[in-house]
C-alpha positions as CSV (number, residue, x, y, z in Angstrom):
1,M,-8.9,-26.6,-24.2
2,N,-8.7,-29.7,-22.5
3,Y,-8.5,-27.9,-18.9
4,L,-12.3,-27.2,-19.7
5,N,-13.0,-30.6,-18.9
6,D,-10.9,-30.6,-15.8
7,L,-13.1,-27.8,-14.7
8,E,-16.1,-29.7,-15.6
9,Q,-15.1,-32.5,-13.3
10,L,-14.4,-30.1,-10.2
11,I,-17.6,-28.1,-10.7
12,K,-19.8,-31.3,-10.9
13,I,-18.5,-32.0,-7.4
14,N,-20.4,-30.2,-4.5
15,S,-18.2,-28.4,-2.6
16,Y,-20.1,-26.3,-0.3
17,T,-17.7,-25.2,2.6
18,K,-19.9,-27.4,5.0
19,N,-19.6,-30.1,3.1
20,K,-16.4,-31.9,4.3
21,Q,-16.5,-34.6,1.8
22,G,-16.7,-33.0,-1.4
23,V,-14.5,-30.3,-0.5
24,D,-12.0,-32.9,0.3
25,E,-12.8,-34.8,-3.2
26,V,-12.0,-31.6,-4.9
27,S,-8.4,-31.2,-3.5
28,K,-8.2,-35.0,-4.4
29,L,-8.3,-34.2,-7.8
30,M,-6.2,-31.2,-7.7
31,S,-3.8,-33.1,-5.9
32,T,-3.4,-35.6,-8.8
33,W,-3.0,-33.1,-11.1
34,L,-0.4,-31.3,-9.6
35,E,1.7,-34.1,-8.4
36,E,2.0,-34.9,-11.8
37,L,4.0,-31.7,-12.1
38,N,6.2,-32.8,-9.6
39,F,4.6,-30.3,-6.6
40,S,4.9,-32.3,-3.1
41,T,1.5,-32.0,-0.9
42,I,1.0,-31.2,2.7
43,I,-2.2,-31.7,4.0
44,Y,-3.5,-29.6,7.1
45,E,-6.4,-32.1,8.0
46,R,-9.4,-30.8,9.5
47,E,-12.2,-32.6,11.6
48,N,-15.2,-30.4,10.7
49,I,-14.4,-28.8,7.1
50,G,-12.4,-29.6,4.5
51,N,-8.5,-29.8,4.5
52,H,-6.6,-26.8,3.4
53,I,-4.1,-28.3,0.9
54,L,-0.4,-27.0,0.2
55,F,1.4,-28.0,-3.0
56,K,5.3,-27.4,-2.8
57,S,7.8,-27.0,-5.5
58,T,11.8,-27.0,-5.2
59,K,13.4,-24.2,-3.9
60,T,16.4,-22.3,-5.1
61,T,17.5,-19.1,-4.9
62,G,15.3,-16.5,-6.5
63,T,11.8,-14.7,-6.0
64,K,9.2,-17.2,-4.1
65,I,5.9,-17.3,-5.3
66,L,2.6,-18.2,-3.5
67,L,-0.3,-19.0,-5.9
68,L,-3.6,-18.7,-3.6
69,G,-7.1,-20.0,-4.2
70,H,-9.8,-21.8,-2.4
71,N,-12.1,-25.1,-2.9
72,D,-15.5,-24.1,-1.5
73,T,-18.4,-22.9,-2.8
74,V,-21.5,-21.1,-1.3
75,F,-24.1,-23.7,-2.7
76,P,-25.4,-26.4,-0.1
77,P,-26.3,-29.8,-2.1
78,N,-29.3,-29.4,-4.6
79,T,-29.2,-25.9,-4.6
80,Y,-27.1,-24.9,-7.6
81,E,-25.4,-28.1,-9.5
82,G,-24.1,-29.3,-12.6
83,F,-22.2,-27.9,-15.7
84,S,-23.0,-26.4,-18.9
85,K,-21.6,-24.1,-21.7
86,D,-22.5,-22.3,-25.0
87,D,-20.7,-20.6,-27.5
88,R,-19.3,-17.8,-24.9
89,W,-20.0,-19.0,-21.4
90,I,-19.3,-21.7,-18.9
91,Y,-22.1,-22.1,-16.1
92,G,-22.2,-24.1,-12.9
93,P,-21.3,-23.3,-9.2
94,G,-17.8,-22.0,-8.8
95,V,-16.7,-21.6,-12.4
96,C,-15.7,-18.0,-11.6
97,D,-15.6,-18.3,-7.5
98,M,-13.1,-20.0,-7.9
99,K,-12.9,-23.1,-9.4
100,G,-12.1,-21.4,-12.4
101,G,-9.4,-19.6,-10.9
102,N,-8.1,-22.6,-9.8
103,I,-7.9,-24.2,-13.2
104,V,-5.8,-21.0,-14.8
105,A,-3.4,-21.7,-12.3
106,L,-3.2,-25.4,-12.8
107,E,-3.0,-24.4,-16.5
108,S,-0.6,-22.1,-16.4
109,L,1.9,-24.6,-14.2
110,R,1.2,-27.3,-16.6
111,N,2.5,-25.0,-19.3
112,L,5.3,-24.2,-17.3
113,F,6.4,-27.4,-16.7
114,N,6.1,-28.4,-20.4
115,Q,8.3,-25.6,-21.2
116,N,11.0,-26.1,-18.6
117,G,10.5,-29.4,-17.4
118,K,10.4,-28.3,-14.1
119,I,9.2,-25.7,-11.4
120,E,10.8,-24.1,-8.8
121,N,10.0,-21.6,-6.0
122,I,6.4,-21.7,-6.9
123,D,3.9,-22.9,-4.3
124,F,0.0,-23.0,-4.3
125,L,-2.2,-23.1,-1.2
126,L,-5.7,-24.3,-1.8
127,V,-8.0,-23.5,1.6
128,S,-11.5,-24.8,2.2
129,D,-13.2,-22.2,4.1
130,E,-12.7,-19.0,2.2
131,E,-16.3,-18.6,1.5
132,T,-17.5,-18.4,5.2
133,G,-14.4,-15.8,6.4
134,S,-11.7,-18.4,6.4
135,D,-11.9,-18.0,9.9
136,D,-10.1,-21.3,10.2
137,S,-7.6,-20.8,7.5
138,K,-6.4,-17.5,7.9
139,L,-3.9,-18.1,10.8
140,L,-2.4,-20.9,8.3
141,T,-2.3,-18.7,5.7
142,S,-0.8,-15.8,7.5
143,E,1.8,-17.9,8.9
144,L,3.1,-19.2,5.7
145,A,2.8,-16.3,3.7
146,K,5.6,-15.1,5.7
147,D,7.7,-17.5,3.2
148,Y,6.8,-15.2,0.1
149,D,7.7,-12.7,-1.9
150,L,4.9,-12.5,-4.2
151,C,1.3,-13.8,-4.4
152,F,-1.0,-13.9,-7.0
153,V,-4.7,-14.6,-6.2
154,F,-7.3,-16.2,-8.4
155,E,-10.5,-14.7,-7.7
156,A,-12.6,-13.7,-10.9
157,A,-11.2,-10.9,-13.2
158,G,-12.9,-7.7,-13.8
159,A,-15.2,-7.1,-16.9
160,N,-11.9,-5.6,-18.3
161,L,-10.0,-8.5,-17.3
162,E,-8.5,-5.7,-14.4
163,V,-6.3,-7.2,-11.5
164,V,-7.5,-6.4,-8.2
165,T,-5.0,-4.0,-6.2
166,A,-7.3,-3.3,-3.1
167,R,-9.7,-4.5,-1.1
168,K,-11.9,-3.3,2.0
169,G,-11.2,-4.7,5.5
170,V,-13.9,-6.3,7.1
171,G,-14.9,-7.2,10.5
172,T,-18.2,-8.5,12.4
173,F,-19.2,-7.3,15.8
174,K,-22.0,-7.9,18.4
175,I,-23.0,-5.1,21.2
176,N,-24.8,-6.9,24.1
177,I,-27.2,-4.7,26.1
178,T,-28.3,-5.8,29.6
179,G,-31.3,-3.2,31.2
180,I,-33.7,-4.2,33.8
181,A,-36.8,-6.0,33.3
182,A,-40.0,-4.1,34.7
183,H,-43.7,-4.6,34.4
184,A,-44.8,-2.1,31.3
185,G,-48.0,-0.9,32.9
186,N,-47.2,-0.9,36.9
187,H,-43.6,-0.3,36.8
188,Y,-42.2,1.5,34.0
189,D,-40.5,3.8,35.7
190,K,-38.4,0.9,37.7
191,G,-36.9,-0.4,34.2
192,S,-34.1,0.3,32.2
193,D,-35.0,-0.4,28.5
194,A,-32.4,-2.6,26.4
195,N,-34.1,-1.7,23.3
196,L,-34.0,2.0,23.8
197,E,-30.2,2.0,24.6
198,A,-29.6,-0.1,21.5
199,S,-31.5,2.7,19.5
200,Y,-29.4,5.3,20.8
201,K,-26.3,3.0,19.8
202,L,-27.7,2.2,16.5
203,Q,-27.8,5.9,15.5
204,E,-24.6,6.8,17.0
205,L,-23.0,3.7,14.6
206,I,-24.6,4.6,11.4
207,K,-22.8,7.8,11.9
208,L,-19.2,6.4,11.9
209,T,-20.0,5.6,8.1
210,N,-17.9,8.0,5.5
211,L,-18.9,6.9,2.0
212,K,-16.2,9.4,0.5
213,L,-13.7,7.5,2.2
214,G,-15.2,4.1,1.5
215,T,-16.1,3.4,5.3
216,T,-19.6,1.4,6.2
217,V,-21.1,0.6,9.6
218,N,-24.1,-1.6,9.3
219,V,-26.2,-2.7,11.8
220,G,-27.6,-5.5,9.9
221,K,-29.8,-7.5,12.6
222,I,-31.2,-6.5,16.3
223,N,-32.7,-9.0,18.8
224,G,-34.2,-7.7,21.9
225,G,-37.4,-7.7,24.3
226,I,-39.7,-10.1,25.8
227,G,-42.8,-8.7,25.0
228,A,-45.1,-5.5,24.9
229,N,-45.8,-5.2,28.4
230,T,-42.0,-5.8,29.5
231,I,-39.5,-3.1,29.5
232,S,-36.6,-5.1,27.5
233,P,-34.0,-6.6,29.7
234,T,-31.7,-7.3,27.0
235,C,-30.7,-6.4,23.5
236,E,-28.2,-7.5,20.8
237,L,-26.8,-5.5,17.7
238,L,-25.2,-7.3,15.3
239,L,-22.9,-5.1,13.2
240,E,-20.5,-5.0,10.3
241,I,-17.6,-2.8,9.5
242,R,-15.8,-2.1,6.2
243,Y,-12.8,0.3,5.5
244,T,-10.3,1.0,3.0
245,T,-7.3,2.1,5.1
246,T,-5.9,1.2,8.3
247,D,-6.2,4.8,9.7
248,E,-10.2,4.4,9.2
249,K,-10.1,1.1,10.8
250,N,-8.8,2.8,13.8
251,R,-11.0,5.2,14.0
252,V,-13.9,2.9,13.5
253,L,-12.7,0.5,16.4
254,E,-12.1,3.2,18.8
255,A,-15.6,4.7,18.3
256,L,-17.1,1.1,18.6
257,K,-15.6,0.9,22.2
258,T,-16.7,4.5,23.3
259,I,-20.3,3.7,22.1
260,T,-20.3,0.3,23.8
261,N,-19.1,1.7,27.0
262,T,-21.6,4.9,27.1
263,A,-25.1,4.4,28.9
264,Y,-27.3,6.6,26.8
265,V,-30.1,5.1,29.1
266,K,-29.4,5.1,32.6
267,G,-28.9,1.4,34.4
268,T,-28.0,-0.4,30.9
269,T,-24.3,-2.2,30.7
270,S,-23.0,-3.3,27.3
271,I,-20.4,-5.6,26.4
272,L,-18.5,-5.4,22.7
273,S,-17.5,-8.8,21.2
274,G,-16.0,-9.8,17.4
275,D,-13.0,-8.7,15.7
276,I,-11.7,-8.2,12.2
277,Q,-12.2,-11.1,9.9
278,R,-9.9,-9.7,7.0
279,D,-7.8,-6.7,7.5
280,V,-7.5,-3.9,4.7
281,M,-5.6,-4.6,1.7
282,E,-4.5,-0.8,0.3
283,E,-3.1,-0.5,-2.9
284,N,0.7,0.2,-2.5
285,K,3.8,1.5,-4.5
286,K,5.4,-2.6,-4.8
287,Q,2.1,-3.6,-6.3
288,L,2.1,-0.7,-9.0
289,E,5.9,-1.5,-9.4
290,L,4.9,-5.4,-10.2
291,I,2.3,-4.4,-12.5
292,K,4.7,-2.3,-14.5
293,E,7.0,-5.6,-14.7
294,I,4.1,-7.5,-15.4
295,E,3.6,-5.2,-18.5
296,K,6.6,-5.4,-19.6
297,I,7.1,-9.4,-19.5
298,A,3.7,-9.9,-21.0
299,E,3.7,-6.9,-23.5
300,T,0.2,-5.7,-22.7
301,K,-1.1,-3.3,-20.6
302,I,-2.8,-4.3,-17.2
303,F,-5.7,-2.7,-15.8
304,T,-6.6,-2.2,-12.1
305,E,-9.7,-1.8,-9.9
306,K,-10.2,-1.7,-6.1
307,R,-13.1,-3.8,-4.8
308,G,-15.4,-3.6,-1.9
309,G,-15.7,-7.2,-1.5
310,V,-12.7,-9.5,0.7
311,S,-11.1,-12.5,-0.3
312,D,-7.9,-14.3,1.3
313,A,-5.6,-11.5,-0.7
314,N,-6.6,-9.5,2.2
315,I,-4.8,-12.0,4.8
316,V,-1.5,-12.1,2.4
317,S,-1.5,-8.3,1.8
318,S,-1.4,-7.8,5.5
319,C,1.2,-9.8,6.0
320,G,3.3,-7.5,3.9
321,V,3.8,-9.8,0.8
322,T,3.1,-7.9,-2.5
323,T,0.1,-9.2,-3.5
324,L,-2.4,-8.8,-6.7
325,D,-5.8,-10.3,-7.1
326,G,-8.1,-11.3,-9.9
327,F,-6.1,-13.5,-11.9
328,G,-9.2,-15.8,-12.5
329,P,-11.4,-15.8,-15.6
330,F,-13.9,-12.8,-15.5
331,G,-17.4,-14.0,-14.9
332,D,-20.6,-12.6,-13.0
333,G,-23.5,-14.2,-11.4
334,D,-21.0,-15.3,-8.3
335,H,-23.3,-16.7,-5.4
336,T,-26.1,-17.2,-7.4
337,I,-27.5,-19.7,-9.6
338,K,-26.9,-17.6,-13.0
339,E,-22.9,-18.0,-12.0
340,R,-21.0,-18.1,-15.3
341,A,-17.4,-17.5,-16.9
342,L,-16.5,-16.1,-20.0
343,I,-14.9,-18.7,-22.1
344,T,-12.2,-16.5,-23.8
345,S,-11.0,-15.0,-20.7
346,F,-9.6,-18.4,-19.2
347,E,-7.3,-18.5,-22.6
348,Q,-6.2,-14.9,-21.5
349,R,-5.5,-15.6,-18.2
350,I,-3.8,-18.4,-18.8
351,Q,-1.2,-16.9,-21.4
352,L,-0.9,-14.0,-18.6
353,M,0.1,-16.1,-15.7
354,T,2.2,-18.9,-17.6
355,K,4.5,-15.3,-19.1
356,I,4.3,-13.8,-15.4
357,L,5.5,-17.2,-13.8
358,N,7.6,-18.3,-16.4
359,H,10.0,-15.2,-16.0
360,Y,10.7,-16.1,-12.4
361,Q,11.9,-19.4,-13.6
362,I,14.4,-17.9,-15.9
């Protein structure tokens, strides 16, 4: 399993999203390995974050496939670094999220090249800002997605090696409230309390949550006021929405506008800002048909799961591309200093992806 030595090299490079030098160093290593397989490299240079990078193969008639991963991790320098392993697990930043997944894709492509002497109709996109919401890369990913029929994403597998067919959509918003300041002792009735307005809006926002449908609205931060003796002239609500269907997204977005534009406290005005970061990835018929095909190709049962967390699979799926996620190794502790990946799951995932990709080369 020489690919674990490659994984060790990647993990020992700090590639925190804001560490452009480290992210680009990871990209250069991946470029070296993939160019050995005759991929051509397109670099989308960025000034303040790591470059996004697309590896392209020769195109012929047939199904066009995009492999998708990211080179960044959530760990700033000196917070969680190093590589270690025991008989069952590998430990290190990004080992399952998702340098380990990138290695699964790389090793599968190596197998494909060794078996066929060439690779056709398969491209591999690695972005640099997934862990901060893909705010920069999502436009690029959306633009590239239209060129493909299928997309396989290499976030971590489930505990039973499930692949992911659905992910919630997510959006982050702010409501900025303006009131009228007044002395709380002398001119209480002259003020319009922005904090009080925020409290009414908070209650209406929370009512939008529907756990049965998987919809949540969370006001995670409130900031307002000047001091105890002043009627608050301003207040800001920072909130996140998550949803499992397009209908629920539309319901919540419309309600956000209504709540923002309703003045529960006379004299206050409010402005809504923010956007959907990644739209919902809904399970669909084409995915399920693809899974049945994969089961025949691999001669094994493929288990599936739906996740509340988001990934770049949301972006490609929302462009109409048949997308499956969770083709990386199984791991846990991601985004913590206990991140690890199960060694045996690497081999399973590599064998599975090799069979899938080889099927489309014939």
